[in-house]
N, C-alpha and C positions, 0 to 999 in steps of 0.2 A: 350423811350416813350412807346415801346411795353410792357416793364416790368411794367411801371406805370399803363397802362391800365389793365394789368393782376391783379395787386394789387387791383385796384378799382373793377374789376369784382369779384374777390375772396371775397372781403369785402361785396359786394352786395349779393353774394350767402350766406355768413356766417350769415348775419343779416336778410335776406328777403326770401331766398328760402324755399318753403314749405316742401321739402324732407330732412329728417334727414341725409341721406347718403351724399347728396350734401353738406350739411352744415359741416359735419365731414371732408369731402374731402377738402373743402375750408380751414377749420381750419388747417388741416395738411399741406397744401401747404403754407399757410401764416407763420406757424412756421418754416418750412424749409427755406422759403425766408428770414426770419429774421436772419438766420445764415450765409447768403451769404455776400460777400464783396460788391455786388451791392446794398444791402439794405441801405448802407450809402447814396449813391447819390439819389436813388429813394425816400427814406423817406424825405430827405432834399428838393428835388424838389417839392414833393407833399405838404409839409408844406408851401412852398413859393407860391404855386399855389392858386390864389384867388378863383378858381372854386371848390376846394376840399370841400367835405361836412364834417359834424362833425365826422362821423364814420371814415373817412379817416384821419382826423386831429388827432384824438385820437390814432388810430393805429400807425400812422407814428411818433407821438411824443413819444409813448412808445418804438417803434423800435429804434429811435435815442438815447433815454435815455439808453436802454439796450446795444446798440452798444458801447456807450461811456464808460459805466460801465465795460463791459466784454471784448470788442474786440478792444479797442483803439490801442493796439499794431499792429493791422493789417495795420494801416495807416503809411505812411512814416513820418519822423519827421517834414518835412516842411508843413504837412497838419494841424498842430495845429492852425496857425493864421487864415487861411480861415475858419476852423471849428468854432473857437471862434467867428469870425466875423459873420458867418451865425447864430449861436445860439443867439448872441446878437441881431441881426436883428429880429429873431423870438420872442425873449423875449419882444422886443418893440412892435412888431406886435400884440402879444396876451396879452399886458399888462392889458387889461380890460376883458380878457377871450377869449374863454371858460376856466373856472378855471382848468379843468382836463388837458387841453393842456398846459396851462401856468405852472402848477406844474411839468409836465414831462420835459418841456424845462428847468425849473429852476434846477431840479435834474441833468439833463444832464450837465449843466454848472458847477454845484458843483462837479460832478464826474470828469469832466475835470480838475478842480482845484486840486483834489486829485492826479490825474495821473501825473501832470507836475510840475516842480520846480517853486517856487514863482517868480523868475526873469523873467519867460516867460510872466508874467502879468505886468511887470514893477516894479518900485520901491514900495515896501510895499506889494507886492503880490495881491491876488484877492480882499481883503477887500478895499485896497486903490483904485484899479481899479474900483471897484463898487462905491466907494464914488465919484470918478471923473465922472463916467457915470451919477450918480444921480444929480450931480451938473450941468453937461452940458445939461441933458435932464430931467428936473423936471417933464415934462408931463408923463414920463414913470415910475414914482416912484412906483406905485402899483406892477408892474412886478418885479422891482428890489428888493422891500421889500420881495417878496416871495423867491427870490434867497437868500437874507440875512437870511431868516428863515431856509431854508434847508441846508445852508452851514455847520453849526456846527453839524447838524444831520448826515451828510455824513461821519463825522469822524468815526462813529461806524457802517457804512454800509459795511458789509463784502462781499456784492455782487460786489463791485468795485474791479477789478483785479489789485490792487496796491500791491507792495511789502510791507511787514511789516515795513521795515525801512522808506519807503516813507510815509506810513500811520502815523507813529510816528512824522515824520517831519511836516506833514500837521497839526496834532493836535497842535504841538508847534507853528506853524505859526499863527493859529487862536487864540491860547491863548495869543500870544504877541500882537494881534490886537483887543482884547476885548474892550479896551478903545475906539478905533476908531469906532468899531461897535456900541457901546452904544451911542456914540456921534451922529452917523448918526440917530439912532432911536430916540434920544431925539429931534433932529432937526425936525424929521417927526411928532412928537407929535403936532406941530403947525397946521397940517392939520387934523381937527377934525374927518373927515370921515375915516381917516386911523388909528384911535386909536386902534381898535380891532386888526388890522394886526400888528401894532407896538408891542403891548403887546404879541402877539403870537411869534413874532420874539425874543422879550426879553426873553421869557420862554426858547426858543431854545438855546440861548446863556448862560443862567444860567445853563442849563443842562450840559454844559461842565465841571462844577464843578471846576473851577480854580480860585485860591485865590484872589478875590477882597475883601479887608477887610470889615467887617461888618460896620465899622464907615463910610466908603465911600458909601456903598449901603443904609445905614439907611437914608441918606439925599439926595439920588439920585432922580431926577425928575421922572424917570420911576417907581421907587418903590412908590413914593408919589402918582403918578397917579393911580397905581393899588390899593393901600390901600384906597385912598379916594373914589374909585369907589365901595368899598365893601358895602357902605350904599345906593347905587342907588336903585331905585324902583325894577329893575330887575337885577339879577347878570349875567354878561356875562361869557361865558366859558373861554374867554381869561384872564379875571381878576382872576378867580379862579385858572387857570393854572399857572399864574405868582406867586400868593401867595403860592400855593402848591410847586412849584419849589424852591421858596425862603426858605420855611421851610426846605425842604430836603437839600438845599444848605448849610444851617447853621450848619449841622452836618456832611457834607461830609468830608472825611479825607483830601483831598487836598485843601479844602477851609480854612484850618487852625484850624478847629474844633470849639467847642462851646466858649472857652475863647475869641478867635479872633472875633467871630461872635456875641458876646453878645449884642453889640449896636443894631444890626439888629433884634435880637430876642426880645429885649425890645420894639421895635417899632411894630413888627408883632403881638405878643401875645395879647396885650390889644385890638388891632383892631379886631382880630378874636373873642376874648372873648365877645366883645360888641354885637356879633351876636347871643348869646346864647338864648335870649328871642324869636328870630324869629323861633327857632326850634318848639315852641309850637303854633305859629301863624297859625290858621286854614285857614286864608285867603291867606297865602303865597303859591305861586306856588310850586308844589311838586319837580320840577327840581331845584328850588332855595334852598329848604330845603335840598335836596340831596347834592347840592354843598357846603352848609354850613357844613353839617355833614362830608363831605369829608375833609374839612379844619381842623375840630376838630380831626378827625381820623389821619390826617397827623401830627398834633402837637403831639398827643399821641404817635404815632409810632416813631417820630423823637426825642422827648424829654423824652422818657420813663426812661432813666437813671437819669435824673434830677428829674422827677416825683417820682421815687422810693425812693428818700430821705425823702418823706413824709412832705415836708414843707407846710405851709399854702397856698402859691401861687400854688403849684403843685396840692393840693386838689381841688382848684377851677377848674382846667382842668379836674380832675377825675370826679367831679360832672357834668361837662358839657358832658363828655363822657357817664356817666350814663343816662343823658338826651337823648343823641343820641340812646343809647341801648334800651331806653324805647319807642322809636318811633314805632307806629303800623306797619309801612311798614318794612318787614324783610330786604329788600335790603339796607335800610338806617341803621337799627339797627346793622346789621352784619358788617358794616364798622369798628366797634370798636373791633371786636373779636380778631384780630391780636394783638391789644394793650394789652388786658387783658392777653393774653398768654405770651407776652414778659415781662409784668410787673410781672406776677407770676414767670417766670423764674428767674428774677433778685432778687425777694424777697426771694425765697426759696433756691437758689444755693449758696453754701458756697463761691465760687469764687468771688461773688459780695462784700464780706466783708473783703477780705484779708488786705485791707489798714487799718483796725482797730486794727491790731496787734495780741494780744494774744487771746486765745480761749474765755476767759471770756468776753472781750470787744466785740468780734464778736457775741457771743450769746445774749448779752444785746442789741446790735444794731439790730440784726435780730428779736428779740422778739418785740422791739419797733416798727419796721416797719410793722411787721405782724399785730400788734395791730392797728396801724394807718389805715391800709387798710381793716381791718376786716369788718367793716360795709359796705364798698363799695362792697366787694365780696358777702356779705349776700344779699344786694339789687340786685346784678347781678343775683344770683340764681333765685330769684323771677321773674326778668325781662325776663329771657330767657326760663324758664321752660314751660311756656304756649305755646311756639312756636312749641312744638313737638306734640301738640294735633291734632289728625286726624280731618279733616273737616267733617261736617255732610254728605256731598255728596261724600265721598272719593271713593265709589265704582264706581262712574261715571267719575272719573278723567281720563284724557288722559294719555298715557304712559309717555309723556314728563312731565306732571304736577306731576305724581306720582314719577318720577325720581327726580324732583326738591324738592319735599317734603322729600324724603329720604335723599337728600344731606343736607337739612336744619337740619334734625335730627342728622346727623353725625357732622355738625358744632356745634350744641348746645351741643352735647356730649363732644366735645373738650373743650367748655367753662365751662361746669360743672366740668370737670376734673381739669381745671385750678383753679376753685373756691375751689374744695376739697383739692388741693395742698396747698392753702393758709389757708383755714379755718380748715382743717382736715376733713377726711371723715365722722367721727361720727357727727361733728357739721353740716355738709352739709346734712347728712341723716336726722337730726332732722327737718331741714327746709322743706325737701321734704316729710317727713312723715305727716306734717301738711297738705300739699297739698293733699296727698292721703286720709287722714282722712276726709277732707272737700269734696273730690270728692265722697266718699262713700255715702254721702247724696243724690247725684244725681242718685244713683242706686235704691233707694227706692221710695215709694209713686207712683209707676206705671210709673215713668219717664224713667227708663232704659237708662239713658245717660251714657254709659260706657266710652266715649271719655276722660273725665277728669281723671278718675282713670287709664286708660291705659297710659295717658301722664305722670302722676306722677310716675307710675311704671317704665316707660321707663327711666325716670331721675334717679330713685333709682338704676336701673340696671346699668346705665352709670358710677356711681361712686363706683361700688362694690369693685374694687381693692384698694380703699382708706379707706374702712370701716374695723375696726379691727374685728378680729374673736371672740373677747370676748365682743363685744358691747352687753349690756344687757338691755338697757333702751328702745330702739325703735325696734330693730330687732325682738324680740319675738312678739311684737304687729303686725309688718308687716307680719310675717309668719302666724299669726292667721287670719289676714285679707285675705291673699292669699287663705286660705282654704275656705273662705266664699264667695268670689267673684263669680258672675254668669259666666257660661261657654259660653259666647259670643265668637265666633271664634277669632276675633282680640285681644280681651282682654285676652283670654285663652292662646294665643300664647305668649303674653308678660309676663303673669304670669309664664309660663313654663320656658322661658328664664331667668326670674328673679330668680327663684328657682335654676336654673343651675349655675348662676354666684355667688350665695352665698353658694355654696357647701362646701367651707372651713369653713364658719360660722356654717353650719349644722353639720359638723364633730366635731367642737369644742363645740357645744351646749350640755348642761348638760341633755337635754331631751332624748338624745340617740336615740334608734331605733324607739320608738313610733312616734316621730316627723318625722323621715325619712319615716316611713310607711305611714304617712298622706300625705306628699308631693308626694310620689311615686304614691298614688292614684290619685292626681291631674294630674300627668304626664300621667297616663293611660287614663284619660279622654281626655287629649290633643291628645294622639295617636289615639283616636277613633273619634274625632270631625271633623277635616278637615286635608287636606294635609299639610297646613302651620303650624297648631298647632302641628301636628304629627312630623314635622321636628324639631320644637322648642323643643318638649318633648324629642325627641331622643338625641338632643345635650345636653339637661339638664341632661338626664339620664347618659350620658357619663361622665359629670363633677362630678355627685354625686358618680358614681362608682369609679372614679379616686381618689377623695378626701376622700370618706367615705368607702373605700374598706375594712378597718380593721373591721368596724362595720357590713359590709354586707357579708363578706366571710362566716360567719357562717350560712347564710340564702340562700346559693347558690341554693339548690334544690327547695326552695320555690319560688325563683325569676325566676327560669329557664322557667316557663310557659310564662313569659313576653317575653323572648328572642325567644322562640319557635313561639309565635304568630307574632312576628315582622319579622321573616325570612321565614316562610312558605307561600306558595301561598294561597290566599283565606282566610287569617286570618281576625280577627275582626278589626285589626289596619289599619290605613291609612298611614302607614310608607312606603315611596317609597323605591325602591331597593337601591338607593344611600344613603338615610338617615338610612337605616337599618345597614349600616356599622358602624354608631355611636353606635348602640346597640351591635354589634359584639365586637367593641373595648371596650365598657363598661364591658361586661362580661369577656372578656379576662383579663382585669386589676384586676377584682375580683379574678379570678383564680390564678393570680400571687401571691396573698396573702396566698393562701392555702399551706399546707405542701406538699412536693413532691409527696407522695403516693396518696393523695386526688386530687392533681392537675392533675395527669395523668388520673384518672377516669373522672374528670370534663371536661378535654380537649376532651376526647373521646365523652362525652355527647354533648359538644359544636359543635364538628365537624359533628355529626350524621345528623342533619337536613340539613346541607350544602352538605354533600357528597351523601346522599341518592338520590337526583334528578340526580346527575351525574352518579351514578351507574345504575340508571334506564335507562338513555339514552344509556349508553355503552352496557347494557344487550340486547338491540335490534339490536346489530351488527354494524359493521363499516359503512355500507351504511347510516343508520339512523344518526349516529354520524357525518358523513361528511356533511350531508345536513341540520343539525340543524342551525338556525340563531345564529351567534356568541354571541348575547346578552343572549340567553338562557343558554349558558355555562359560560360566564364571570361573570354573576351576582353571581353565586355560587363560582367560582374560586376567585373572588375579596374578598369574605367573608373569604375564607381560608387564603388568603394573610394577612388579618387583624388579624386573629387568630394567625398565625405564627409570626406576627410582635409584637403583644402586650402581648401574654402569655410568660412571662419572666421565663420560666422553660426550660432551654436548653435540658435536657435529655428527658423531656416529649414531646417537639416539635420534637426532633430527632426521637423518637419512633413513633410519629404520621406520620411524613413524610415517614418513612420506611414502615409503614403499608399502607399508601395511595399511595405509589409510583406506583403500578400497574395501578391504575386509572389514575394518572397523565401521565404515560407513554403511555397509550392507547390514550389519547387526543393528546399528542405530536406526536405520530406516524400517526394518522389519520388526524389531523388538522394543520400539520406543514406549509401548504400553506397559512393559515389564519392569517394575521398579528395581528388582534384585539385579537383573542384567544391566540395566542402565547405571546403577550405582557402581557396579564393578567396572563398567566401560569408562565412566567418567573419572573414576579413580585412576585408571591406566592413563587416560589422556592428561589428567592433572599432573601426574609425575613426568610424563613426556614433556609437557610445557615447562615444568619447574626445572628439569635437567637441561633441556635444549635451549630454553630462553629464546633469544632473537635469531637463533639459527633455524627456527622452524619454517621460515619463509612462507610460501603460499599455503602450506598445510594449515596454518593457524586461521587463515581467512576461511578456508573450507570448513574447518571445525566450528568456527563461530556462526557461520551461516547455517550449518546443520542444527546446532543446539537452539538457536533462537527460533528457527522454524518449528522444530519439534516441541519446544516448550509451550508454544501457543496452542498446540493440539493436545498435548499429554500432561502438561503441568508437573513434570518430574522435578522435585527439589534439587536433585543432584546436578541438573543443568545450571542451577544458580551457583552451587559451590564450585563447579568447574569454571564458570565465568569469573568467580572471585580470584582464582589462581591466575587467570588471564589478565585481570585488572592489575594484580600485584606485579606481574612481570612486564606488561606493556603499557601500564597506565600513564607513565611519564614520557612515553615516546610520542613526540608531536606527529610523526607520520601515521600513527595509529588512531589519532583522535577521532577522525570521521567514523571509522569502523566501530570504535568503542561507543561512540555516541549512539549510533544505531542500535548496537547491542543492548546497552543499558535502558534505552528508551523502550525498546521492544519488550524486554523482560519485565521492567517495572510497571509498564502500562498493563500488561497482562496480569501481573501479581496483584496490583491494586484493585483490579476488577474482580479477582477471586476473593479478596479479603475486604468485604464491605461492612461487616458487623462482627461483634465479639463471638458469635456462634461459628462464623467462618474460621476465625483464628483458633477456636477450640477444636474444630473438626480437622484443620490442617496446620497444626503447629510447626511441622517440618518445613512447610512452604514459608511460613512467617520467619522462622529461625534463619533459614538460608537466604531469604530475601534481604533481611536487615543486616546480616553479616556481609553480604555483597555491598549493600549501601554504605556500611562503615568503611569497607575497603575502598570504595569510590572516593569517599571524603579524604582518606589518607593518601591515595595514590594518584587520583585524577580529579581533584576538585574543580579544575578548569573545564572539565567535560560535564561533570555531574551537577554542580550547584546552579549554573545558568540554564540547565536543561528544563524542559517543560514538565518533566516528571517529578522534580524535586518537591514542589508544593504538595502535589497529591500524595507523595510518599510520606511527608510529614503528617498530613491528615490521616493517612492509613495507620501510622504509628500511634497516633492519639487514640484511635479506635481500639488498638490491640495491647496497649500498655498493661492492662489488668488481666491479660490471659494467664491462666493458672499454670500452664506448662512452663517449667523453669527455664529451659534453654531459649524458648521463643521470647519469653518476657525479658530475659537478660539481653538478648540480641537487640530487642527494640529499645530498651533503656540505654544500652551502649551506643546505639545509633544516635539517639537524641543527645547523649552526652558529647558525642563526636561533633554533632552539629553545633552545640553550644561552645565547644572548644575549637571551633574551626580555625581560629587565629593561630593555633599551635601546629596545624598541619602544613605541609609543604605547599607554598603558593596560596594557602587558604585566606590569608589576610585581605587580599585584593577583592575577595568575593563576600566580604562581611555585609556590604550594603544589600546585596541580593538576599542573603540569609535573613537579615533584619526585616526586610520587607515581607518575608514569609512568616517569621517567628513572632514578631511584635503583635500583629493582629490576633494571633492565636495564644499569646502569652498567658492571658487570664485562664483560659481553658486548660492549657498544658500544666500550669501550676496547680490548678484545682485537682486535676487527675493525679499528679504526682503526690500531692498532699493526701488524697484519698488512698493512694497506694501505700503510703507510709502508715496510715491509720487503720488499715484493715482490709483494703481491697486486694492486696497481695499478702502472702504469708510473711511472717516476721523474718524468715531466713533471707528474704530479698532486701532487707532494710538497708544494707550497705550500698547496694547497687542503686536503689531508688534515691538514697541520700546524695550519692555522688552526682546523679543527674540533676537533682534540685540545686545542689551547690554550684554545679557548672552553669546552670541557668542564671543563678544569682550573680555569679562572677561576671557573666557575659553582659547582663542587663542592669546590674546595680540597683539603683533606687526604684526603677520600674518593676523589677522582679520582686523586690521587697514589698512593694505596694500590692502586687498580685498575690503574694503569700499572705499578707495581712488580710486581704479580702477573702482568701480561701479559708483561713482558720476562723474568721469571724462568722462563717456560715455554720460552724459547729455549735450546737446549743450549749449554754452554760451548765446544763445538767450533766454534760459529758466532760467538758474541759473548763477549768477555771481561768480567770483572766491572767493570773500569774503564770500558768502553764503556757498560755498563748504568747505572753510577753517574752518568756524565756526562749521559746521556739524562734520567734522573730528576731530576737537579739542574736541567737546563734547564727541565723542566716546572714544577718548584718555583719557579724564578725567574719563569716566566710567570704562575703563580698569584699571585705577589706584585705583578704589574703591570708588570714590565720589558718593554720593547718586544720583540715577537716576532722582529724582524729580527736583533737582536743575539744571539738564542738559536738561530739556524738551524744553526750549525756542528755542535754535538753531535747534533742531530736528523738532519742530512744525513749525518753520519758513521755513525750507526747504520743508516741506510738503505743507504749504500754498502757497509758491511761485510756486511750481510745479502743483498746482491745481487751480491757479488763474483764468484760463478760459479754455474752452474746447480745444482750439488750442494748448495751452502750454501743457496741460495734454496729448494730443495725441502725441506731439513731444517727451515728456519725456518717455512715455510708448513705443513709437516706437524705442527709443534708448536703453531702458533697456530690452525690450522683455521678460517679466517674464515667458512666456509659453514655451520658447525655452531653454531646459536644456543643449543643447550642442552648445551654442552660441560661435563662434570663433570671437574675436574682431581683427580688422585690424587697426594698428596704422598708 
């Protein structure tokens, strides 16, 4: 009674107390209460209490539902019958509502049915029990109907803490009782006020997707009721749900497929098609039109393979879907977008035609189908292209509305790409050019309506990848138009982006540099107009310099002033620091086309405006350098990184990095404490190493000496990832072995001292992540240096401590490192070091296996299951019978209350199969089942982790 009053008081505080602190405290107390075993009795008592208010009833029904779903195992076996009896009484008590309470009680009963075998409900399981209850107590049918609705839904509810085997049994039980369930629902149709509820329950049972033949359903009273209701004055959601589920059912794999379901299809399609005229009926309620559109979209999605044959009947559905696509409401029109994509995929992919035999027959049929659907996709282009037009008041749109508009544009882009795939890019371009030409008239006569032209250009840009580079009919006209359009900011932004995506066409154009010169002038206007148009122009410039570099490399000096204005402070361009990187990349790619001697000079010129501000800062002494905001340094260092990355002249870059090393070293020495600056600097060095490779000479030695010294003082993770790049480039070079050995021993000794317990891993996951990424690189590129080193055993020990860190990247890096250790024989030269590896792994095998099994069963989130499984399988394949023995020992620690002997055996058998070389994907089911079983609720998970204790490396088991 005291607890019941506490619950009421807490609920009163949660819903009515004026102080947020009190409400949060009440919420926390109630959540903790729900986890206690007392919650069963208290919730049950309050639900039976006639004085409980609505808030109490809702909370207690939710509590009881979640307890049945998650914590049923807390109860003794003899508690089932009194619990079922109580829930049944509550279902009758709330048979007229409140609806929220009735739903929760219904779900609780359904969850109970999932948990216990069918014989506990009597002959025929819960469905027959329910039938008997409805027969005996017809006055409570509304409550029982809700239970009948949620029953099949609970088959797929993984919140219920049932074992996978029991879940499968429950699905089979319900499947075997479908006929009984449908008979109950048919009988309930006689009560007219229950029609909606009956149809909702029918939808739920169809969703099980288990094979009732189409011939049976085609003449079933429930189907007839739903179809005959389609022509009602107002369409009910229940009717639409039934027809929608029936459509999906006819193509479901386990329903027998289209041939078996054809009688049902032949009944559904004409009935839905008869609704086509209502799509245009302006007097029709919008929700009804949306429901009709949904049915057409469902037919299109489900029968797309039939439709793709291009028969006369299928074209009737296509025309109806074009009608939906033409609806002024975007939410309705967009329902068809998925269909157009899937149809395009079938029409254009060769796999769709393999049944036609030889290549000639395939090509004939493919051409026929593409021709059949040609006009439909032409119409589609016109129907969707206007939807990307900016609204007149776009500047006053809210953030949410603007986001929605952008999503609409992305969706229309996908549809235009589908159309271009069917029609061909050049044909689609011709349609869109007409739109652009028509839109141009809106720009004259003082109207200045730029919106239609911008929309047409957006669409032209969307299909750029499908337009041929030799298109000569329309593209020259479009390019001429682009040069004439007014420089309104939004329009100019799209003009710039369009120029950029057609850079390959510009390169192939016979006009050569004069046309390029003209479009570059447009881009310069974009850079000067607004930040948005400047960003677009910078991206476009990068595309042009990438694809037209051969034409532009002869004009490097003339173009350099553009680059200089983009990267210096106070220039005339409105290019942001971030967007200026596109300009750096653009000019770097042009330099790549120059001969080596010219490239070296051009590279110096490119670096000069970037390096000068850094030299200026350094010249004022260490104190000034140390106090500078990081952004004032990284803006220039990031540009250097792009230069080193995209100038593909290894010797020139090596020469540049050697010349600039004193500047970089000064920043390393003074700013080593600053993570942001160090990350930027290490990124620049990484690209220098990657591009220069072995041309770096003495600079690489200086760089390695610098980072290993600074890492010991400042522990910056970026020093580790820079080292990873060095290992990748120089790892196999025998002349570097001595230096690399010193590097990795220094870095790994320091790291293992930083990561001595799981709290250290949790506090510095970035260090852990980069450390074990580096270790994996060492295994792949220099096992001859790493495996015999003194740090290898301590790094394995360190990995065992950190496997269960919750940080995703850190955990994955550690697991990948261990997998690489187990797979050492696969790496270059790795096989000769297997004995050293075995001397480290075998003494630790029992512990490693136990930690991996703990990770599988709850120490790590289920999203890491695949990575953990691969590590365990790699261990098993490397150590065979020994690893299997370690695994058996680990799973034997889990108490039988959590895992059955059969589940243990299945898991160990899967690992044994993995050891014999069977593909791991085929073995996932037993491993996933052990994982699911051990995570089925909080209590079980705590029992399992308490037995496996993954954080204890020196666990001694007592048999």
